[in-house]
Backbone as a printed PyTorch tensor [residue, N CA C, xyz], in Angstrom:
tensor([[[124.1810,  62.1750, 105.5700],
         [125.2030,  62.3630, 104.5410],
         [124.8010,  63.4700, 103.5690]],

        [[125.7930,  64.2340, 103.1590],
         [125.5660,  65.3530, 102.2360],
         [125.9070,  64.8730, 100.8330]],

        [[124.9690,  65.0050,  99.9150],
         [125.1770,  64.5420,  98.5450],
         [126.4020,  65.2070,  97.9180]],

        [[127.2750,  64.3490,  97.3240],
         [128.4660,  64.7910,  96.5770],
         [129.5230,  65.4500,  97.4720]],

        [[129.3620,  65.3650,  98.7800],
         [130.3720,  65.9300,  99.6830],
         [131.3750,  64.8300, 100.0050]],

        [[132.2490,  64.5420,  99.0330],
         [133.1250,  63.3690,  99.1330],
         [134.6030,  63.7390,  99.0310]],

        [[134.9430,  64.9550,  99.3480],
         [136.3420,  65.3740,  99.3690],
         [136.7790,  65.6190, 100.8160]],

        [[138.0510,  65.9310, 100.9530],
         [138.5530,  66.2010, 102.3060],
         [138.1060,  67.5720, 102.8210]],

        [[137.5060,  68.3570, 101.9290],
         [136.9390,  69.6380, 102.3530],
         [135.5160,  69.7470, 101.8190]],

        [[134.7020,  70.4870, 102.5290],
         [133.3170,  70.6970, 102.1060],
         [132.9910,  72.1770, 102.2220]],

        [[132.4780,  72.7440, 101.1280],
         [132.1120,  74.1580, 101.0870],
         [130.6430,  74.3000, 100.7370]],

        [[129.9200,  75.0330, 101.5650],
         [128.5080,  75.2810, 101.2530],
         [128.4360,  76.2910, 100.1120]],

        [[127.4540,  76.1080,  99.2500],
         [127.3190,  77.0180,  98.1120],
         [126.7210,  78.3540,  98.5330]],

        [[125.7570,  78.3350,  99.3900],
         [125.0860,  79.5760,  99.7880],
         [124.5210,  79.4070, 101.1940]],

        [[125.1520,  80.0800, 102.1450],
         [124.7050,  79.9210, 103.5290],
         [123.4230,  80.6990, 103.7780]],

        [[122.6050,  80.1500, 104.6370],
         [121.3850,  80.8220, 105.0950],
         [121.3580,  80.7400, 106.6110]],

        [[120.5340,  81.5820, 107.2070],
         [120.4460,  81.5690, 108.6760],
         [119.8470,  80.2590, 109.1840]],

        [[119.1490,  79.5070, 108.3180],
         [118.6070,  78.2050, 108.7320],
         [119.7210,  77.2000, 109.0440]],

        [[120.9000,  77.4430, 108.4680],
         [122.0320,  76.5390, 108.6930],
         [122.7230,  76.7930, 110.0250]],

        [[122.4730,  77.9350, 110.6020],
         [123.1640,  78.2930, 111.8380],
         [122.8380,  77.2930, 112.9370]],

        [[123.8570,  76.8590, 113.6680],
         [123.6780,  75.9180, 114.7540],
         [123.8200,  74.4650, 114.3410]],

        [[124.0880,  74.2170, 113.0540],
         [124.2850,  72.8420, 112.6010],
         [125.7640,  72.4570, 112.7230]],

        [[126.0020,  71.1560, 112.9730],
         [127.3550,  70.6410, 113.1080],
         [127.6990,  69.7900, 111.8780]],

        [[128.9440,  69.8490, 111.4970],
         [129.4100,  69.0900, 110.3350],
         [130.5970,  68.2130, 110.7440]],

        [[130.6050,  67.0010, 110.2340],
         [131.7350,  66.1020, 110.4920],
         [131.9270,  65.2290, 109.2610]],

        [[133.0660,  64.5730, 109.2190],
         [133.4090,  63.7620, 108.0490],
         [133.7660,  62.3290, 108.4800]],

        [[133.2940,  61.3690, 107.7030],
         [133.6590,  59.9620, 107.8830],
         [134.6520,  59.5960, 106.7780]],

        [[135.8290,  59.1680, 107.2000],
         [136.8700,  58.7670, 106.2500],
         [136.8690,  57.2350, 106.1660]],

        [[136.7010,  56.7340, 104.9610],
         [136.6920,  55.2790, 104.7490],
         [138.0160,  54.8460, 104.1200]],

        [[138.6200,  53.7950, 104.7030],
         [139.9210,  53.2770, 104.2340],
         [139.7110,  51.8900, 103.6080]],

        [[140.1730,  51.7560, 102.3840],
         [140.1540,  50.4550, 101.6970],
         [141.6000,  50.0090, 101.4770]],

        [[141.9200,  48.8320, 101.9460],
         [143.2930,  48.3200, 101.8060],
         [143.2530,  46.7980, 101.6860]],

        [[143.7250,  46.3290, 100.5440],
         [143.8280,  44.8930, 100.2840],
         [142.5460,  44.1540, 100.6660]],

        [[141.4380,  44.7360, 100.1870],
         [140.1490,  44.1040, 100.3930],
         [139.5570,  44.3010, 101.7650]],

        [[140.2660,  45.0450, 102.5670],
         [139.7660,  45.3090, 103.9180],
         [139.2850,  46.7640, 104.0100]],

        [[138.3380,  47.0080, 104.8660],
         [137.7470,  48.3410, 105.0100],
         [137.7420,  48.7610, 106.4690]],

        [[138.0780,  50.0080, 106.6630],
         [137.9970,  50.5950, 108.0060],
         [137.5380,  52.0430, 107.8570]],

        [[137.0710,  52.6220, 108.9280],
         [136.6170,  54.0190, 108.8680],
         [137.0380,  54.7640, 110.1210]],

        [[137.1420,  56.0520, 109.9540],
         [137.4330,  56.9440, 111.0810],
         [136.5240,  58.1650, 110.9460]],

        [[136.0750,  58.6690, 112.0430],
         [135.1580,  59.8110, 112.0330],
         [135.8250,  61.0090, 112.6950]],

        [[135.7170,  62.1470, 111.9800],
         [136.3000,  63.3810, 112.5240],
         [135.4370,  63.8980, 113.6710]],

        [[135.9830,  64.8860, 114.3510],
         [135.1680,  65.6080, 115.3140],
         [134.1900,  66.5210, 114.5830]],

        [[133.3280,  67.1690, 115.3300],
         [132.3220,  68.0400, 114.7220],
         [132.8070,  69.4880, 114.6880]],

        [[132.2770,  70.2280, 113.6960],
         [132.5490,  71.6650, 113.5840],
         [131.2070,  72.3890, 113.4980]],

        [[131.0410,  73.4050, 114.3230],
         [129.7830,  74.1450, 114.3870],
         [129.7840,  75.2780, 113.3640]],

        [[128.6900,  75.4050, 112.6360],
         [128.5110,  76.5270, 111.7150],
         [127.5780,  77.5500, 112.3550]],

        [[128.0600,  78.7860, 112.4610],
         [127.2320,  79.8850, 112.9440],
         [127.0470,  80.8710, 111.7970]],

        [[125.8300,  81.1490, 111.4530],
         [125.5150,  82.0910, 110.3690],
         [124.7510,  83.2670, 110.9620]],

        [[125.3130,  84.4530, 110.8540],
         [124.6200,  85.6430, 111.3480],
         [123.8650,  86.3010, 110.1990]],

        [[122.7970,  86.9860, 110.5360],
         [121.9950,  87.6690, 109.5200],
         [122.7640,  88.8680, 108.9740]],

        [[122.6050,  89.1040, 107.6850],
         [123.1980,  90.2820, 107.0660],
         [122.5350,  91.5250, 107.6420]],

        [[123.3120,  92.5860, 107.8130],
         [122.7580,  93.8420, 108.3290],
         [121.6050,  94.2990, 107.4510]],

        [[120.6370,  94.9590, 108.0680],
         [119.4850,  95.4530, 107.3240],
         [119.1610,  96.8780, 107.7420]],

        [[118.5830,  97.6170, 106.8060],
         [118.1380,  98.9820, 107.0910],
         [116.6850,  98.9080, 107.5510]],

        [[116.4280,  99.3640, 108.7640],
         [115.0780,  99.2910, 109.3240],
         [114.3020, 100.5960, 109.1500]],

        [[115.0070, 101.6700, 108.8420],
         [114.3420, 102.9490, 108.5760],
         [115.1180, 103.6710, 107.4930]],

        [[114.4530, 103.9830, 106.3840],
         [115.0910, 104.6480, 105.2540],
         [114.9470, 106.1650, 105.3540]],

        [[115.8280, 106.9190, 104.6780],
         [115.6780, 108.3760, 104.6740],
         [114.4050, 108.7860, 103.9530]],

        [[113.7880, 109.8460, 104.4270],
         [112.5620, 110.3550, 103.8080],
         [112.8450, 111.6580, 103.0820]],

        [[111.9200, 112.0420, 102.2020],
         [112.0780, 113.2700, 101.4240],
         [112.0680, 114.4930, 102.3450]],

        [[112.8500, 115.4930, 101.9600],
         [112.9500, 116.7260, 102.7440],
         [112.7080, 117.9130, 101.8150]],

        [[111.8840, 118.8630, 102.2540],
         [111.6240, 120.0860, 101.4870],
         [111.9420, 121.2930, 102.3560]],

        [[112.7510, 122.2060, 101.8210],
         [113.1500, 123.3910, 102.5860],
         [113.1680, 124.6120, 101.6760]],

        [[113.1270, 125.7890, 102.2950],
         [113.3530, 127.0450, 101.5880],
         [114.8530, 127.3140, 101.5980]],

        [[115.3790, 127.6900, 100.4570],
         [116.8200, 127.9070, 100.3150],
         [117.3410, 128.8670, 101.3790]],

        [[118.4070, 128.4280, 102.0670],
         [119.0970, 129.2800, 103.0210],
         [118.3950, 129.5080, 104.3420]],

        [[117.2450, 128.8430, 104.5750],
         [116.4680, 129.1330, 105.7850],
         [116.4680, 128.0070, 106.8170]],

        [[116.5560, 126.7610, 106.3790],
         [116.4080, 125.6260, 107.2930],
         [117.4230, 124.5430, 106.9620]],

        [[117.9400, 123.8710, 107.9820],
         [118.7960, 122.7020, 107.7490],
         [117.9840, 121.5840, 107.1030]],

        [[118.6720, 120.7400, 106.3550],
         [118.0410, 119.5470, 105.7680],
         [118.7400, 118.3190, 106.3270]],

        [[117.9780, 117.4200, 106.9680],
         [118.5710, 116.2450, 107.6000],
         [117.9730, 114.9620, 107.0440]],

        [[118.8540, 113.9970, 106.8000],
         [118.4560, 112.6600, 106.3790],
         [119.0170, 111.6710, 107.4000]],

        [[118.2460, 110.6430, 107.7230],
         [118.7290, 109.6740, 108.7080],
         [118.2200, 108.2820, 108.3790]],

        [[118.9590, 107.2890, 108.8660],
         [118.5480, 105.8960, 108.7120],
         [118.7240, 105.1760, 110.0440]],

        [[118.0790, 104.0340, 110.1570],
         [118.3290, 103.1100, 111.2650],
         [118.7020, 101.7660, 110.6560]],

        [[119.7200, 101.1370, 111.2170],
         [120.1690,  99.8380, 110.7090],
         [120.4440,  98.9100, 111.8790]],

        [[120.3530,  97.6150, 111.6240],
         [120.6530,  96.6300, 112.6590],
         [121.4510,  95.4840, 112.0480]],

        [[122.2850,  94.8650, 112.8900],
         [123.0980,  93.7450, 112.4450],
         [124.1830,  93.4310, 113.4520]],

        [[124.6230,  92.1870, 113.4610],
         [125.6860,  91.7550, 114.3630],
         [127.0270,  92.2730, 113.8570]],

        [[127.8950,  92.6260, 114.7860],
         [129.2170,  93.1080, 114.4160],
         [129.2780,  94.6220, 114.4220]],

        [[130.2880,  95.1510, 113.7430],
         [130.4800,  96.6000, 113.6650],
         [129.8060,  97.1410, 112.4130]],

        [[128.9810,  98.1700, 112.5970],
         [128.3050,  98.8220, 111.4800],
         [128.9060, 100.2060, 111.2660]],

        [[129.2350, 100.5160, 110.0220],
         [129.7250, 101.8480, 109.6800],
         [128.8640, 102.4110, 108.5510]],

        [[128.9160, 103.7330, 108.3910],
         [127.9960, 104.4150, 107.4840],
         [128.7610, 105.3190, 106.5220]],

        [[128.2450, 105.4210, 105.2910],
         [128.7680, 106.3810, 104.3210],
         [127.6110, 106.8840, 103.4630]],

        [[127.4040, 108.2160, 103.5020],
         [126.3360, 108.8270, 102.7220],
         [126.8180, 109.1890, 101.3270]],

        [[125.8810, 109.1160, 100.3910],
         [126.1560, 109.4410,  98.9870],
         [125.1230, 110.4520,  98.4800]],

        [[125.5580, 111.2620,  97.5260],
         [124.6770, 112.2150,  96.8490],
         [124.5330, 111.7890,  95.3990]],

        [[123.3080, 111.8800,  94.8850],
         [123.0680, 111.4540,  93.5140],
         [122.1330, 112.4440,  92.8260]],

        [[122.2500, 112.5310,  91.4980],
         [121.3620, 113.4060,  90.7340],
         [120.1180, 112.6680,  90.2670]],

        [[120.0480, 111.3660,  90.4910],
         [118.8740, 110.5820,  90.1240],
         [118.4460, 109.7240,  91.3010]],

        [[117.2230, 109.2210,  91.2340],
         [116.6760, 108.4080,  92.3200],
         [117.2130, 106.9830,  92.2110]],

        [[118.5050, 106.8430,  92.5300],
         [119.1850, 105.5600,  92.4080],
         [120.2050, 105.4320,  93.5280]],

        [[120.4180, 104.1930,  93.9780],
         [121.4060, 103.9470,  95.0270],
         [122.7120, 103.4230,  94.4370]],

        [[122.9440, 103.7020,  93.1730],
         [124.2250, 103.3820,  92.5560],
         [124.6680, 104.5850,  91.7270]],

        [[125.9670, 104.7360,  91.5980],
         [126.4890, 105.8390,  90.7910],
         [126.5620, 107.1650,  91.5050]],

        [[126.2360, 107.1880,  92.7970],
         [126.3240, 108.4380,  93.5370],
         [127.7530, 108.7710,  93.9530]],

        [[127.9240, 109.9670,  94.4770],
         [129.2420, 110.4190,  94.9290],
         [129.2930, 110.4010,  96.4560]],

        [[130.3400, 109.7720,  97.0380],
         [130.4420, 109.7740,  98.5050],
         [130.6330, 111.1910,  99.0360]],

        [[130.0080, 111.4830, 100.1590],
         [130.0880, 112.8080, 100.7700],
         [131.1410, 112.7650, 101.8670]],

        [[132.1450, 113.6010, 101.7320],
         [133.2520, 113.6060, 102.6880],
         [132.7560, 113.8990, 104.0980]],

        [[133.1560, 113.0650, 105.0510],
         [132.8220, 113.2700, 106.4500],
         [131.4250, 112.8470, 106.8500]],

        [[130.6170, 112.3700, 105.8890],
         [129.2340, 111.9680, 106.2030],
         [129.2260, 110.4950, 106.5630]],

        [[129.6550, 110.1830, 107.7840],
         [129.8840, 108.7920, 108.1910],
         [129.1270, 108.4000, 109.4550]],

        [[128.0080, 109.0550, 109.7220],
         [127.1390, 108.6340, 110.8160],
         [125.7850, 108.2510, 110.2280]],

        [[124.8690, 107.8170, 111.0730],
         [123.5740, 107.3980, 110.5380],
         [122.6680, 108.5840, 110.1990]],

        [[123.1460, 109.8000, 110.4600],
         [122.4160, 111.0180, 110.1000],
         [123.3240, 111.9470, 109.3000]],

        [[122.7660, 112.5310, 108.2520],
         [123.5220, 113.5090, 107.4600],
         [122.7160, 114.7920, 107.3960]],

        [[123.3370, 115.9040, 107.7970],
         [122.6540, 117.1940, 107.8400],
         [123.3810, 118.2020, 106.9600]],

        [[122.6180, 118.8890, 106.1160],
         [123.1480, 120.0000, 105.3190],
         [122.7150, 121.2810, 106.0090]],

        [[123.6620, 122.1190, 106.3780],
         [123.3170, 123.3460, 107.0910],
         [122.6210, 124.3250, 106.1430]],

        [[121.7740, 125.1620, 106.7170],
         [120.9470, 126.0790, 105.9260],
         [121.7770, 126.9670, 105.0060]],

        [[122.9310, 127.4270, 105.5050],
         [123.7210, 128.3520, 104.6850],
         [124.3970, 127.6660, 103.5040]],

        [[124.3040, 126.3460, 103.4400],
         [124.8540, 125.6190, 102.2880],
         [123.7630, 125.1170, 101.3400]],

        [[122.5200, 125.5120, 101.6120],
         [121.4040, 125.0360, 100.7910],
         [120.9660, 126.1320,  99.8290]],

        [[121.1010, 125.8470,  98.5560],
         [120.6430, 126.7410,  97.4940],
         [119.7860, 125.9370,  96.5290]],

        [[119.1970, 126.6200,  95.5650],
         [118.3580, 125.9210,  94.5930],
         [119.1820, 124.9910,  93.7060]],

        [[120.5080, 125.1040,  93.7420],
         [121.3530, 124.1580,  92.9980],
         [121.1780, 122.7370,  93.5110]],

        [[120.7470, 122.5900,  94.7580],
         [120.5560, 121.2590,  95.3480],
         [119.1430, 120.7220,  95.1390]],

        [[118.2950, 121.4920,  94.4740],
         [116.9230, 121.0330,  94.2620],
         [116.9060, 119.7310,  93.4590]],

        [[116.0760, 118.7850,  93.9090],
         [115.9210, 117.4770,  93.2440],
         [117.2120, 116.6550,  93.2540]],

        [[117.9840, 116.7600,  94.3270],
         [119.1120, 115.8530,  94.5220],
         [118.6850, 114.7690,  95.5180]],

        [[119.3770, 113.6350,  95.4610],
         [118.9930, 112.4710,  96.2560],
         [120.1480, 112.0600,  97.1650]],

        [[119.8030, 111.5230,  98.3410],
         [120.7990, 111.1320,  99.3280],
         [120.4740, 109.7330,  99.8560]],

        [[121.4940, 108.8760,  99.8710],
         [121.3230, 107.5280, 100.4060],
         [122.5660, 107.1320, 101.1890]],

        [[122.4260, 106.0850, 101.9970],
         [123.5130, 105.6650, 102.8700],
         [123.8330, 104.1920, 102.6360]],

        [[125.1240, 103.8770, 102.5680],
         [125.5900, 102.4950, 102.4690],
         [126.1230, 102.0850, 103.8370]],

        [[125.5540, 101.0070, 104.3720],
         [125.9560, 100.4890, 105.6830],
         [126.9030,  99.3150, 105.4590]],

        [[128.0760,  99.3710, 106.0760],
         [129.0560,  98.2880, 105.9880],
         [129.0740,  97.5230, 107.3020]],

        [[128.9250,  96.2070, 107.1950],
         [128.9120,  95.3170, 108.3640],
         [130.2080,  94.5130, 108.3820]],

        [[130.9030,  94.5590, 109.5120],
         [132.1300,  93.7780, 109.6790],
         [131.9570,  92.8330, 110.8620]],

        [[132.2170,  91.5420, 110.5790],
         [132.0640,  90.5330, 111.6290],
         [133.0320,  89.3920, 111.3620]],

        [[133.8660,  89.1070, 112.3420],
         [134.7700,  87.9520, 112.2460],
         [135.6400,  87.9960, 110.9920]],

        [[136.1080,  89.1880, 110.6360],
         [136.9740,  89.3250, 109.4690],
         [136.2440,  89.3250, 108.1430]],

        [[134.9150,  89.2480, 108.1660],
         [134.1240,  89.2610, 106.9430],
         [133.3750,  90.5910, 106.8240]],

        [[133.0650,  90.9730, 105.5830],
         [132.4250,  92.2620, 105.3200],
         [131.2240,  92.0870, 104.4030]],

        [[130.1560,  92.7880, 104.7130],
         [128.9710,  92.8260, 103.8550],
         [128.4320,  94.2540, 103.8560]],

        [[127.7190,  94.6230, 102.7930],
         [127.1500,  95.9670, 102.7090],
         [125.6730,  95.9020, 102.3530]],

        [[124.9500,  96.9220, 102.7790],
         [123.5510,  97.0740, 102.4210],
         [123.2800,  98.5610, 102.2430]],

        [[122.4550,  98.8960, 101.2690],
         [122.1730, 100.2990, 100.9720],
         [120.7490, 100.6550, 101.3480]],

        [[120.5740, 101.8680, 101.8250],
         [119.2270, 102.3870, 102.0740],
         [118.6170, 102.8210, 100.7410]],

        [[117.3450, 103.1610, 100.7750],
         [116.7540, 103.8210,  99.6170],
         [117.1800, 105.2920,  99.6340]],

        [[116.8520, 106.0150,  98.5770],
         [117.2830, 107.4110,  98.4650],
         [116.1690, 108.3610,  98.8790]],

        [[116.5490, 109.4190,  99.5960],
         [115.6030, 110.4670,  99.9750],
         [115.8650, 111.7070,  99.1400]],

        [[114.8090, 112.3070,  98.6070],
         [114.9720, 113.4660,  97.7310],
         [114.9420, 114.7680,  98.5200]],

        [[115.7970, 115.7040,  98.1090],
         [115.8130, 117.0440,  98.6830],
         [115.1600, 118.0060,  97.6910]],

        [[114.1260, 118.6860,  98.1520],
         [113.4760, 119.7270,  97.3530],
         [113.8070, 121.0740,  97.9710]],

        [[114.3550, 121.9690,  97.1510],
         [114.7270, 123.3030,  97.6240],
         [113.9150, 124.3260,  96.8380]],

        [[113.1410, 125.1330,  97.5460],
         [112.3180, 126.1440,  96.8900],
         [112.8120, 127.5240,  97.2720]],

        [[112.4660, 128.5080,  96.4270],
         [112.8790, 129.8890,  96.6930],
         [111.9010, 130.8220,  96.0060]],

        [[111.4860, 131.8600,  96.7060],
         [110.6070, 132.8450,  96.0920],
         [111.4460, 133.7760,  95.2270]],

        [[110.8990, 134.1630,  94.0800],
         [111.6110, 135.0890,  93.2040],
         [110.6270, 136.0740,  92.5910]],

        [[111.1040, 137.2910,  92.3570],
         [110.2930, 138.3240,  91.7150],
         [110.5420, 138.2590,  90.2140]],

        [[109.4840, 137.9480,  89.4470],
         [109.6270, 137.8260,  87.9960],
         [109.4050, 139.1620,  87.2830]],

        [[108.5000, 139.9640,  87.8240],
         [108.2420, 141.2900,  87.2440],
         [108.3750, 142.3410,  88.3310]],

        [[109.2750, 143.2970,  88.1290],
         [109.5340, 144.3420,  89.1180],
         [108.5560, 145.4990,  88.9440]],

        [[108.2970, 146.2710,  90.0060],
         [107.4570, 147.4750,  89.8610],
         [108.1520, 148.5050,  88.9730]],

        [[107.3510, 149.2040,  88.1980],
         [107.8870, 150.2090,  87.2620],
         [107.6980, 151.6200,  87.8200]],

        [[108.5380, 152.5410,  87.3520],
         [108.3890, 153.9430,  87.7270],
         [107.0460, 154.4590,  87.2110]],

        [[106.4290, 155.3410,  87.9780],
         [105.1340, 155.9170,  87.6100],
         [105.2220, 157.4390,  87.6720]],

        [[104.7040, 158.0980,  86.6460],
         [104.6260, 159.5620,  86.6220],
         [103.1730, 159.9570,  86.3890]],

        [[102.6110, 160.7320,  87.3010],
         [101.2080, 161.1530,  87.1980],
         [101.0970, 162.6290,  87.5960]],

        [[ 99.9720, 163.2090,  87.2640],
         [ 99.6820, 164.5630,  87.7440],
         [ 99.0080, 164.4580,  89.1060]],

        [[ 99.1170, 165.5240,  89.8710],
         [ 98.5600, 165.5360,  91.2300],
         [ 97.0760, 165.1980,  91.1960]],

        [[ 96.6580, 164.3280,  92.1110],
         [ 95.2580, 163.9570,  92.2370],
         [ 94.8830, 162.6970,  91.4990]],

        [[ 95.7190, 162.2560,  90.5570],
         [ 95.4300, 161.0200,  89.8340],
         [ 95.9330, 159.8010,  90.6240]],

        [[ 95.5310, 158.6010,  90.1570],
         [ 95.9670, 157.3710,  90.8160],
         [ 97.3460, 156.9560,  90.3200]],

        [[ 98.0380, 156.2270,  91.1760],
         [ 99.3530, 155.6630,  90.8060],
         [ 99.3590, 154.2060,  91.2460]],

        [[ 99.6910, 153.3300,  90.3300],
         [ 99.6700, 151.9090,  90.6530],
         [101.0200, 151.2440,  90.4680]],

        [[101.3570, 150.3580,  91.3790],
         [102.5840, 149.5640,  91.3160],
         [102.2020, 148.0890,  91.4140]],

        [[102.9440, 147.2370,  90.7470],
         [102.6390, 145.8030,  90.8230],
         [103.9040, 144.9760,  90.7000]],

        [[103.8540, 143.7870,  91.2470],
         [104.9420, 142.8200,  91.1130],
         [104.3350, 141.4760,  90.7160]],

        [[105.1510, 140.6280,  90.1070],
         [104.7690, 139.2430,  89.8510],
         [105.8430, 138.3610,  90.4670]],

        [[105.4160, 137.4550,  91.3420],
         [106.3720, 136.6020,  92.0560],
         [106.0080, 135.1380,  91.8520]],

        [[106.9950, 134.2700,  92.0050],
         [106.7580, 132.8290,  91.9050],
         [107.4900, 132.1210,  93.0370]],

        [[106.9410, 130.9960,  93.4420],
         [107.5590, 130.2120,  94.5080],
         [106.5680, 129.2080,  95.0490]],

        [[107.0820, 128.0620,  95.5040],
         [106.2100, 127.0350,  96.0600],
         [105.6270, 127.4940,  97.3900]],

        [[104.4660, 126.9650,  97.7310],
         [103.8380, 127.3140,  98.9880],
         [102.9460, 128.5430,  98.8580]],

        [[102.6380, 129.1540,  99.9710],
         [101.7610, 130.3280,  99.9980],
         [102.6080, 131.5990, 100.0050]],

        [[102.3080, 132.4870,  99.0730],
         [103.0350, 133.7590,  98.9930],
         [102.1630, 134.8750,  99.5570]],

        [[102.7400, 135.7210, 100.3920],
         [102.0420, 136.9010, 100.9050],
         [102.8800, 138.1350, 100.5610]],

        [[102.2470, 139.2960, 100.6360],
         [102.8790, 140.5150, 100.1370],
         [102.7760, 141.6270, 101.1710]],

        [[103.7820, 142.5090, 101.1820],
         [103.7560, 143.7150, 101.9960],
         [104.5490, 144.7960, 101.2650]],

        [[103.8450, 145.8910, 100.9440],
         [104.4970, 147.0120, 100.2600],
         [105.0980, 147.9890, 101.2650]],

        [[106.1810, 148.6270, 100.8280],
         [106.9080, 149.5980, 101.6460],
         [107.1290, 150.8750, 100.8370]],

        [[107.1980, 151.9890, 101.5400],
         [107.5940, 153.2620, 100.9250],
         [108.9530, 153.6690, 101.4980]],

        [[109.7370, 154.3560, 100.6810],
         [111.0720, 154.7380, 101.1170],
         [111.4300, 156.1010, 100.5410]],

        [[112.2340, 156.8460, 101.2860],
         [112.6790, 158.1570, 100.8190],
         [113.8750, 158.0540,  99.8870]],

        [[114.5360, 156.8970,  99.8990],
         [115.7060, 156.6950,  99.0430],
         [115.4750, 155.4890,  98.1350]],

        [[116.2820, 155.3700,  97.0970],
         [116.1590, 154.2730,  96.1360],
         [116.8050, 153.0080,  96.7070]],

        [[116.1410, 152.4510,  97.7060],
         [116.6620, 151.2730,  98.3920],
         [115.4930, 150.3880,  98.8280]],

        [[115.7100, 149.0800,  98.7630],
         [114.6500, 148.1680,  99.2200],
         [114.9110, 147.6780, 100.6350]],

        [[115.6400, 148.4600, 101.4160],
         [115.7810, 148.2310, 102.8530],
         [115.5270, 149.5440, 103.5780]],

        [[115.0610, 149.4450, 104.8350],
         [114.8780, 150.6420, 105.6570],
         [113.6230, 151.4170, 105.3650]],

        [[112.7000, 150.8480, 104.5590],
         [111.4670, 151.5540, 104.2520],
         [110.4300, 151.4190, 105.3550]],

        [[109.2610, 152.0180, 105.1040],
         [108.1440, 151.9810, 106.0590],
         [107.0230, 151.1370, 105.4740]],

        [[106.5620, 150.1550, 106.2420],
         [105.4790, 149.2990, 105.7720],
         [104.2070, 150.1180, 105.6040]],

        [[103.4920, 149.8910, 104.4990],
         [102.2520, 150.6090, 104.2040],
         [101.0750, 149.7830, 104.6990]],

        [[100.2450, 150.4080, 105.5190],
         [ 99.1150, 149.6950, 106.1160],
         [ 98.1770, 149.1460, 105.0470]],

        [[ 97.8400, 147.8700, 105.1660],
         [ 96.8860, 147.1810, 104.3000],
         [ 97.3520, 147.0250, 102.8530]],

        [[ 98.6010, 147.3110, 102.5770],
         [ 99.1270, 147.1180, 101.2200],
         [ 99.7140, 145.7150, 101.1320]],

        [[ 98.8190, 144.7210, 101.0410],
         [ 99.2330, 143.3200, 101.1970],
         [ 98.8170, 142.4470, 100.0160]],

        [[ 98.7150, 143.0120,  98.8380],
         [ 98.4590, 142.2070,  97.6420],
         [ 99.6070, 142.4310,  96.6660]],

        [[ 99.5410, 141.7880,  95.5110],
         [100.6350, 141.9250,  94.5370],
         [100.6150, 143.2760,  93.8470]],

        [[ 99.5490, 144.0240,  94.0510],
         [ 99.4860, 145.3850,  93.4990],
         [ 99.2330, 146.3800,  94.6280]],

        [[ 99.7150, 147.6070,  94.4220],
         [ 99.4650, 148.6800,  95.3830],
         [ 99.0680, 149.9190,  94.6010]],

        [[ 97.9170, 150.4840,  94.9510],
         [ 97.3910, 151.6460,  94.2330],
         [ 97.1870, 152.8120,  95.1940]],

        [[ 97.7280, 153.9630,  94.8060],
         [ 97.4780, 155.2110,  95.5410],
         [ 96.3110, 155.8850,  94.8360]],

        [[ 95.2040, 156.0440,  95.5240],
         [ 93.9780, 156.5290,  94.8650],
         [ 94.0480, 158.0000,  94.4910]],

        [[ 94.7470, 158.7930,  95.2890],
         [ 94.8330, 160.2240,  94.9980],
         [ 96.2200, 160.7210,  95.4000]],

        [[ 97.0330, 160.9890,  94.4020],
         [ 98.4190, 161.3840,  94.6740],
         [ 98.4910, 162.8510,  95.0800]],

        [[ 99.5470, 163.1660,  95.8550],
         [ 99.8310, 164.5490,  96.2450],
         [101.2590, 164.8840,  95.8360]],

        [[101.5520, 166.1630,  95.7630],
         [102.9100, 166.5760,  95.3730],
         [103.9370, 166.1370,  96.4000]],

        [[103.4880, 165.9370,  97.6600],
         [104.4210, 165.5130,  98.7060],
         [104.9420, 164.0950,  98.4750]],

        [[104.1910, 163.3150,  97.6690],
         [104.6020, 161.9310,  97.3880],
         [105.6680, 161.8490,  96.3160]],

        [[105.8900, 162.9150,  95.5990],
         [106.8320, 162.8820,  94.4940],
         [108.2500, 162.5380,  94.9890]],

        [[108.9070, 161.6350,  94.2780],
         [110.2540, 161.2230,  94.6690],
         [110.2790, 160.1070,  95.6840]],

        [[109.0930, 159.5670,  96.0250],
         [109.0310, 158.4400,  96.9620],
         [109.1800, 157.1310,  96.1780]],

        [[109.8620, 156.1930,  96.7820],
         [110.0880, 154.8810,  96.1620],
         [109.2000, 153.8390,  96.8290]],

        [[108.7360, 152.8310,  96.0090],
         [107.8430, 151.7920,  96.5200],
         [108.3530, 150.4230,  96.1300]]])
């Protein structure tokens, strides 16, 4: 007998998977003019399925702006139909994010040409919706952070005027995550494309030890 289950209907307060496979029935007692009789209902089986769960959460992704796709993925399991919706957030939280249009699979990929430093330190998470027997439940993954880095030149090389035979020096200052390497170029026109790579000019500074008049008007 179930304590306080004395109505024509019985509702469990909170189902658990431990209840699955149990049968429930009701005994109806009749009192009439001092006489008592009873009737017993048939049994009803309770089946409780586990709520869907995320078995693999998205991990952090770091890319150089415009160079590589950024992909986030999850794995989920559960009985019934599972559907997915990805969200973007400005904080490391799985609430308050904005749903991403069309991001409805277990993987969400941002193409390289859509990745700029504007997306740096944004977070992505997925909400999994489980539908079974007309009932719906949801579970959210944790959030994966996107880090977007980009190299930038903070100090540009300056024009240099010297007399023939003296040294001429050019320098740049650059910033960016990771390892930065350098290669200087010379050009006949004021353009930073189409130049000629200078052998061994691979530091942030480039010095010509002895200038000649033929170098005049060359760009670096």
